[in-house]
Steps between C-alpha positions, in 0.01 A plus 500: 500500500251787489638851495361818650612856444539708816435873506513556876367828632559849363757744629445875510298496180266239354672293236338186361725336238208405279709431188718256695189332640343471155824352367501244781142406417586455131795281596279272709557626854230373734461791744580859593542605864452838669583592858442764765664638810412861592464672165327362194248223568510150352153472345463817292792420265346160428178662381701711257706200387183293453375755246829488310545120486296197399575190706800540732406431863489800734640451849585700810835413653407611742188680610549597864237336715460805724441728202137402451237284666466150353163587349654794312788282384248256354304786340807648332624163377161393368441835330831493313453132417159573346632799304789287376274226369523257790751247632789745486541636852714352777455639851848508654489597868764566763510641851770763437682605819389654829660836424278538194190329644499718811680806365330538161171313525432571868419143594637272769751241376288237671557131441605452135408131489139551606459830319609343172279196556197719569578727206519218246190332637296819460627560146388152397155558652465826306611345170251218549221753566429365844334716762818602674509422868830421665595452863878499490788540741604826332215606269128481567216588263265665567720707728383500860797636691562822686319792340256284309135602482409131502294522180748369244326287237642185338516566126590322179649638181268664250747418223499138390870442547737240362520253791820348366731800533815346653649627823875490548687590817833672545644327807838394637492357851438131558159556660381733227627278219303210649192721506564589136494135405174455686293796383661643184525411133852634456808607690701820449805425716724778626821491293495123464789346305582147381737452794225537760177378341547141620492618861166674453320249278420260789330785688288580198419131448394455863256788472367374170441153645273650767272620220520176301743649248854433382781724383377447146190702592701807598687730263840611631635816344810683611650812352837569344676807366641447150774706338694399191846654529869423467563689825391253770687692769324823410158332489547352847616834642205682342256266679651548844341836600149357458587199714655724763180706512283196572737318734610813681203732495178334384378403843570570867839422645343226710267363230613503139391202290755570228782504752370183664485330161861595430602353835314177426682473168835492678602865483440593864809712562447694179132562584585646839772720353277625216226600742747670735649707218169581335336622821810713562425660161819356351311365202792467262688290754188293563475425130867404484443255787247296300671172403545437129366145540175625651430714194615245246298205630168686455570655162587410144787734418770489237550370147233280348697179555532575872128577527410185306695275738355660812146494362516120490538501880163675531335252268651197675397634842134459406369855485182515292562861409759775508427872502756691294604843617684689228502819298669332205292401198785262411463329838123463459558329166788283621306369800213404269752311289642318803153403621399377156192718492261496208463836332148609422595758238 
């Protein structure tokens, strides 16, 4: 199994754990992943990391689709890929949620299926240095809508870009996972665990078949928090506030993808209670309402023997990659050992 190292997005102050990333690269990790929400952006850290590393792949997990036009996404990805020596960048894209799309980026939520399809299609045209014209359901180039002067010109990239930069999608619903199989090179599923991957694989395969592909043509990479500790109870409790934030407050009461995912995984009563408490500003109680099992199934927590046994479930489930989230150097090294990675130095 390939391993990635996740760095997420920054908090109040920029903090890129470059020594941990360099260690992961030396140990044979395949990729490093940055993110964005409404603070630090996903692409800038990768440019910095590219200058401090040699070969580790550089991915966004995820870049918010509404944050930049598809042409700019292609420009940023191709620029960093060229600076990094080529064949290192992975464009990981996701819709985010309507509260952020409309509240932060000032765009209509629209129709995610068609917007994503248009977005990916335009990126591929840019990377291939086509003259970019696109008549889509959600995105049209040149723009000819309300307020247009009607003189937009179809253009193609000045930079000779790498046409093979892979595009991965962060999706979760059945319709969007099928689309991922059809138009993407990789899948970044939302909190996917070994217990649920078999339900989603047929959706991905159906989409892939429409494009003449199979599951073997699509990389599947989930993420997992790793903490080596003798205090399993304490590790589970420490992870609960973050889950409560996403399930209870990261989205509107009527449309929260993290809450919906928790419901689909069989924790419906808990999801409703967490949201109720969180929106009532009873955050400690919301965290306490997060089921232990929900945390434990999506993490590798505890002594090394416990982590080793659970890691085999991820391997046997057929994930092609696993993004490790940890602040422990020991955990970075131990995961490399479990995956049988080849050290480069």
